[in-house]
PAMARTOR-238857 format. One record per residue (C-alpha): y negated, z, x negated. Coordinates in steps of 0.02 Angstrom, whole numbers, plus 50000, padded with zeros to 5 digits. Each point is the difference from the previous one (the first is absolute). Example, Ala and Ser with C-alpha at 12.3 -4.5 7.8 and 13.67 -1.06 7.14 Angstrom:
# PAMARTOR-238857
+-------+-------+-------+
!    yy !    zz !    xx !
+-------+-------+-------+
! 50225 ! 50390 ! 49385 !
! 49828 ! 49967 ! 49931 !
+-------+-------+-------+
This chain:
# PAMARTOR-238857
+-------+-------+-------+
!    yy !    zz !    xx !
+-------+-------+-------+
! 49997 ! 49995 ! 49998 !
! 49817 ! 49960 ! 49957 !
! 49831 ! 50043 ! 50040 !
! 49961 ! 49812 ! 49952 !
! 50017 ! 49911 ! 50157 !
! 50037 ! 49822 ! 49896 !
! 50124 ! 50058 ! 49920 !
! 50086 ! 50067 ! 50168 !
! 49971 ! 49832 ! 50059 !
! 50086 ! 49928 ! 49821 !
! 50158 ! 50128 ! 50037 !
! 50009 ! 49946 ! 50174 !
! 49997 ! 49819 ! 49950 !
! 49852 ! 49967 ! 50101 !
! 49864 ! 49945 ! 49909 !
! 49968 ! 49839 ! 50068 !
! 49948 ! 50082 ! 50134 !
! 49898 ! 50145 ! 49894 !
! 49805 ! 50003 ! 50057 !
! 49881 ! 50129 ! 49898 !
! 49886 ! 50103 ! 50087 !
! 49824 ! 49903 ! 50007 !
! 49915 ! 50135 ! 49888 !
! 50041 ! 50135 ! 49905 !
! 49859 ! 50040 ! 49899 !
! 49806 ! 50023 ! 50067 !
! 49903 ! 49858 ! 49955 !
! 49884 ! 50084 ! 49925 !
! 50124 ! 50107 ! 49890 !
! 50065 ! 49803 ! 49964 !
! 49864 ! 49946 ! 49929 !
! 49974 ! 50135 ! 49883 !
! 50194 ! 49995 ! 49933 !
! 49977 ! 49820 ! 49994 !
! 49835 ! 50000 ! 49871 !
! 50089 ! 50134 ! 49893 !
! 50178 ! 49900 ! 50010 !
! 49902 ! 49850 ! 49941 !
! 49894 ! 50093 ! 49871 !
! 50172 ! 50068 ! 49906 !
! 50092 ! 49839 ! 50010 !
! 49862 ! 49890 ! 49924 !
! 50064 ! 49886 ! 49870 !
! 49879 ! 50053 ! 49848 !
! 50040 ! 50185 ! 50049 !
! 50185 ! 49983 ! 49984 !
! 49998 ! 49886 ! 49866 !
! 49909 ! 50145 ! 49888 !
! 50140 ! 50102 ! 50066 !
! 50145 ! 49885 ! 49928 !
! 49964 ! 50048 ! 49815 !
! 50057 ! 50178 ! 50039 !
! 49821 ! 50059 ! 49971 !
! 49965 ! 50098 ! 50148 !
! 49983 ! 50194 ! 49911 !
! 49857 ! 50076 ! 49988 !
! 49952 ! 49999 ! 49791 !
! 49932 ! 50194 ! 50032 !
! 50178 ! 50041 ! 50066 !
! 50095 ! 49901 ! 49865 !
! 49889 ! 50107 ! 49858 !
! 50051 ! 50171 ! 50090 !
! 50179 ! 49955 ! 50005 !
! 49998 ! 49978 ! 49804 !
! 49893 ! 50159 ! 49967 !
! 50118 ! 50103 ! 50124 !
+-------+-------+-------+
């Protein structure tokens, strides 16, 4: 048993007739979440993270001292 309606439909082989609810999140909340998502998935930001250069230099220095 699952809390997810899609998974329930999948388990009962009724995905063909499954319909998602019209709106799960308020439009204003969705607007703000979408902006954050778009900023975090920006290609330039993701490219900077690829090299593993995501640690703060101060934190790196502190770890060598202690």
